C-alpha positions as CSV (number, residue, x, y, z in Angstrom):
1,X,4.0,-16.1,-38.6
2,X,2.4,-19.6,-37.5
3,X,-1.0,-20.2,-39.0
4,X,-2.2,-22.3,-36.2
5,X,-6.0,-22.1,-35.5
6,X,-7.3,-20.1,-32.7
7,X,-10.5,-18.9,-31.3
8,X,-11.3,-15.2,-31.6
9,X,-15.6,-3.9,-13.4
10,X,-18.4,-5.8,-12.8
11,X,-20.7,-3.6,-11.2
12,X,-23.7,-4.8,-8.8
13,X,-26.4,-2.4,-7.9
14,X,-26.5,-1.6,-4.1
15,X,-29.3,-0.1,-2.6
16,X,-30.2,-0.6,1.1
17,X,-30.8,-3.7,3.1
18,X,-32.8,-6.6,2.1
19,X,-34.4,-6.7,5.5
20,X,-37.4,-4.6,4.3
21,X,-38.5,-7.1,2.0
22,X,-39.4,-9.4,4.7
23,X,-41.6,-9.4,7.7
24,X,-39.8,-8.1,10.7
25,X,-39.7,-11.4,12.6
26,X,-38.6,-13.5,9.3
27,X,-35.0,-14.3,8.6
28,X,-33.4,-14.6,5.2
29,X,-32.3,-18.1,4.3
30,X,-28.8,-18.7,3.8
31,X,-29.4,-19.5,0.1
32,X,-30.8,-16.1,-0.7
33,X,-27.4,-14.3,-1.1
34,X,-25.9,-16.8,-3.3
35,X,-29.0,-16.7,-5.5
36,X,-28.9,-13.0,-5.8
37,X,-25.1,-13.0,-6.5
38,X,-25.4,-15.6,-9.3
39,X,-28.6,-13.6,-10.8
40,X,-26.5,-10.5,-10.7
41,X,-23.6,-12.1,-12.6
42,X,-26.1,-13.4,-15.3
43,X,-27.3,-10.0,-16.0
44,X,-23.7,-8.5,-16.0
45,X,-22.8,-10.9,-18.7
46,X,-26.0,-10.7,-20.7
47,X,-25.4,-6.9,-20.8
48,X,-22.1,-7.5,-22.3
49,X,-23.3,-10.0,-24.8
50,X,-26.1,-7.7,-25.8
51,X,-24.3,-4.3,-25.9
52,X,-23.6,-2.6,-29.1
53,X,-24.5,-5.5,-31.3
54,X,-21.3,-7.3,-30.5
55,X,-20.8,-11.1,-30.9
56,X,-20.2,-13.5,-28.0
57,X,-16.4,-13.3,-28.7
58,X,-16.2,-9.7,-28.6
59,X,-17.9,-9.6,-25.1
60,X,-15.7,-12.2,-23.7
61,X,-12.8,-10.1,-24.8
62,X,-14.1,-7.2,-22.9
63,X,-14.5,-9.3,-19.8
64,X,-11.1,-10.8,-20.0
65,X,-9.5,-7.2,-20.5
66,X,-8.5,-8.0,-24.2
67,X,-8.0,-5.4,-26.5
68,X,-7.1,-5.2,-30.3
69,X,-6.3,-2.7,-32.7
70,X,-8.8,-4.3,-35.1
71,X,-11.5,-2.9,-33.1
72,X,-10.0,0.5,-33.0
73,X,-10.2,0.6,-36.8
74,X,-14.0,0.6,-36.4
75,X,-13.8,3.7,-34.4
76,X,-11.2,5.3,-36.8
77,X,-13.3,4.8,-39.9
78,X,-15.2,8.3,-39.8
79,X,-11.8,10.1,-39.5
80,X,-10.1,7.8,-42.4
81,X,-13.1,8.8,-44.5
82,X,-12.3,12.5,-43.8
83,X,-8.7,12.0,-44.6
84,X,-8.9,9.9,-47.8
85,X,-12.1,10.9,-49.2
86,X,-13.1,8.7,-52.3
87,X,-10.2,6.4,-51.6
88,X,-12.4,4.7,-48.9
89,X,-14.8,3.5,-51.5
90,X,-12.4,0.7,-52.4
91,X,-10.7,-0.7,-49.3
92,X,-8.6,-3.8,-48.3
93,X,-8.3,-4.7,-44.7
94,X,-5.7,-7.0,-43.6
95,X,-5.8,-8.4,-39.9
96,X,-7.5,-10.8,-37.6
97,X,-11.3,-10.3,-37.2
98,X,-11.3,-8.7,-40.7
99,X,-14.8,-9.8,-41.5
100,X,-16.1,-7.3,-39.0
101,X,-14.3,-4.4,-40.6
102,X,-15.3,-5.5,-44.0
103,X,-19.0,-5.9,-43.0
104,X,-18.7,-2.4,-41.4
105,X,-17.3,-0.8,-44.6
106,X,-19.8,-2.6,-46.9
107,X,-22.6,-0.8,-44.9
108,X,-20.9,2.5,-46.1
109,X,-22.8,4.1,-49.1
110,X,-21.0,3.2,-52.4
111,X,-18.2,1.3,-50.7
112,X,-16.4,-1.8,-51.9
113,X,-14.4,-3.8,-49.3
114,X,-12.3,-6.8,-49.1
115,X,-10.3,-8.6,-46.4
116,X,-7.3,-10.9,-45.9
117,X,-7.5,-13.1,-42.5
118,X,-3.9,-13.9,-42.0
119,X,-4.7,-16.9,-39.7
120,X,-6.8,-20.0,-40.0
121,X,-10.4,-19.2,-38.8
122,X,-12.7,-21.5,-36.8
123,X,-15.9,-20.7,-34.8
124,X,-16.8,-17.6,-37.2
125,X,-20.3,-16.6,-37.5
126,X,-22.4,-17.1,-40.7
127,X,-21.8,-13.8,-42.1
128,X,-18.2,-14.2,-41.9
129,X,-18.6,-17.5,-43.6
130,X,-20.4,-16.1,-46.4
131,X,-17.9,-13.4,-47.0
132,X,-15.2,-16.1,-47.2
133,X,-17.3,-18.3,-49.6
134,X,-18.1,-15.3,-51.8
135,X,-14.2,-14.7,-52.1
136,X,-14.7,-11.1,-50.3
137,X,-12.3,-12.3,-47.3
138,X,-9.5,-14.6,-48.1
139,X,-7.7,-16.5,-45.4
140,X,-3.9,-16.2,-46.6
141,X,-0.5,-16.1,-45.0
142,X,0.7,-12.6,-45.5
143,X,4.4,-13.5,-45.2
144,X,4.0,-14.5,-48.9
145,X,3.0,-12.3,-51.8
146,X,-0.7,-11.3,-52.0
147,X,-2.6,-12.5,-54.9
148,X,-3.5,-9.2,-56.1
149,X,-2.2,-7.0,-58.9
150,X,-0.4,-3.6,-58.1
151,X,-2.7,-0.9,-57.2
152,X,-5.8,-3.2,-56.9
153,X,-7.1,-1.1,-54.0
154,X,-7.5,2.5,-53.4
155,X,-6.6,2.2,-49.7
156,X,-5.0,-0.8,-47.6
157,X,-5.6,-0.9,-43.9
158,X,-3.6,-3.3,-41.9
159,X,-4.3,-3.8,-38.0
160,X,-2.7,-6.3,-35.5
161,X,-1.0,-8.6,-37.9
162,X,2.1,-6.6,-38.1
163,X,2.9,-7.0,-34.5
164,X,3.1,-10.7,-34.9
165,X,5.6,-10.2,-37.5
166,X,9.5,-10.4,-37.2
167,X,11.4,-7.6,-38.9
168,X,12.4,-10.4,-41.6
169,X,8.8,-10.7,-42.7
170,X,8.0,-6.9,-42.2
171,X,10.6,-6.2,-44.8
172,X,8.6,-8.1,-47.4
173,X,4.9,-7.5,-46.0
174,X,4.7,-3.8,-45.6
175,X,6.0,-3.3,-48.9
176,X,3.8,-5.8,-50.5
177,X,0.8,-4.0,-49.1
178,X,2.0,-0.7,-50.4
179,X,2.4,-2.4,-53.8
180,X,-1.4,-3.4,-53.9
181,X,-2.6,0.2,-52.9
182,X,-3.1,3.1,-55.1
183,X,-3.7,5.8,-52.7
184,X,-2.1,5.0,-49.5
185,X,-1.4,2.1,-46.6
186,X,-2.8,2.8,-43.0
187,X,-1.0,0.8,-40.3
188,X,-2.8,0.6,-37.1
189,X,-0.2,-1.1,-34.5
190,X,0.0,-1.2,-30.7
191,X,2.0,1.2,-28.4
192,X,4.9,-0.4,-26.6
193,X,4.0,-1.6,-23.2
194,X,0.6,-2.3,-24.2
195,X,-0.3,-5.9,-24.1
196,X,-3.3,-7.6,-26.1
197,X,-5.0,-10.8,-26.5
198,X,-2.8,-12.4,-23.7
199,X,-5.3,-15.5,-23.5
200,X,-5.0,-16.6,-27.1
201,X,-2.1,-15.1,-28.8
202,X,0.2,-17.9,-28.6
203,X,-2.3,-20.5,-29.9
204,X,-3.6,-18.3,-32.5
205,X,-0.6,-16.2,-33.5
206,X,2.4,-18.5,-32.6
207,X,4.3,-15.9,-30.9
208,X,3.7,-12.8,-28.6
209,X,2.9,-9.4,-29.8
210,X,6.1,-7.2,-30.4
211,X,4.8,-3.6,-29.8
212,X,7.4,-1.1,-31.7
213,X,8.0,2.5,-30.9
214,X,7.0,5.2,-33.5
215,X,10.7,6.0,-33.8
216,X,11.5,2.3,-34.7
217,X,8.6,2.5,-37.4
218,X,10.1,5.8,-38.6
219,X,13.4,4.1,-39.1
220,X,11.7,1.1,-40.8
221,X,9.9,3.3,-43.3
222,X,13.3,5.0,-44.4
223,X,14.9,1.4,-44.8
224,X,12.1,0.3,-46.8
225,X,12.0,3.4,-49.0
226,X,8.5,4.2,-47.7
227,X,7.3,7.5,-47.2
228,X,4.7,8.7,-44.6
229,X,1.7,10.6,-46.1
230,X,1.9,14.0,-44.5
231,X,-1.3,15.4,-46.1
232,X,-3.2,12.1,-44.8
233,X,-1.7,12.7,-41.5
234,X,-2.8,16.3,-41.3
235,X,-6.3,15.6,-42.4
236,X,-6.7,12.7,-40.1
237,X,-5.4,14.2,-37.0
238,X,-7.7,17.6,-37.6
239,X,-10.8,15.3,-38.1
240,X,-10.0,13.3,-34.9
241,X,-9.2,16.4,-32.8
242,X,-12.5,18.1,-33.8
243,X,-14.4,15.2,-32.2
244,X,-11.8,14.6,-29.3
245,X,-11.0,11.1,-30.7
246,X,-7.8,9.6,-29.3
247,X,-6.8,6.4,-30.8
248,X,-5.6,3.6,-28.2
249,X,-3.2,2.4,-31.0
250,X,-0.5,4.1,-33.2
251,X,-1.9,4.9,-36.6
252,X,0.6,5.5,-39.4
253,X,-0.2,6.9,-42.9
254,X,2.2,5.6,-45.6
255,X,2.3,6.5,-49.3
256,X,1.8,3.9,-52.0
257,X,4.7,2.7,-54.2
258,X,4.3,4.2,-57.6
């Protein structure tokens, strides 16, 4: 995987004719429609920047139609907590934009969280810089062994990063993530046919994403002596179904190496 640096329907309110705003004999100037159009565009962009407390890069991603499975991790956290219980108190997240996931986990009561950003980072916010400075988030190439002892974390969650690894490196990286987890590994990956991060993926990840089917992953787990965690799968699916939650990404629950 290349470690090259990278950067992380409009609706306009209709509502009748503008003629009622003017004297019957007056005529709107040609400049007025252009001004109104620009004003509407500014309001829409401002809405995206403001909504849900997201950063500017997240808002731009929405506008450009991009989508990442790391953002899906945020949605899945409540159901992961129900599936893994106390194991969610000591979590390692691996993947692009890990600072956002780590920050969210650290807000949970009695939770510890760390992150690994697999790619060089730039233009990150102050919060992310602080997490990196404190050593809570590391920037490390996951094609190589991680600097952690076996079972250093109760649960390891990886998102997006595996979609940019070739099978050669997946054979090393996935078992390595299972090695540093004590209670399980959660893999959040894209569905075949779903494109993501089209704008920046070549410059940041070095190669286009490769979405693999669930049958491909099933064969991969067998080949690497990994076992899916049936108990966690059942609890997660029950919790998600009770809220009507359906992930836009594939989520695999794998047992740790013991």
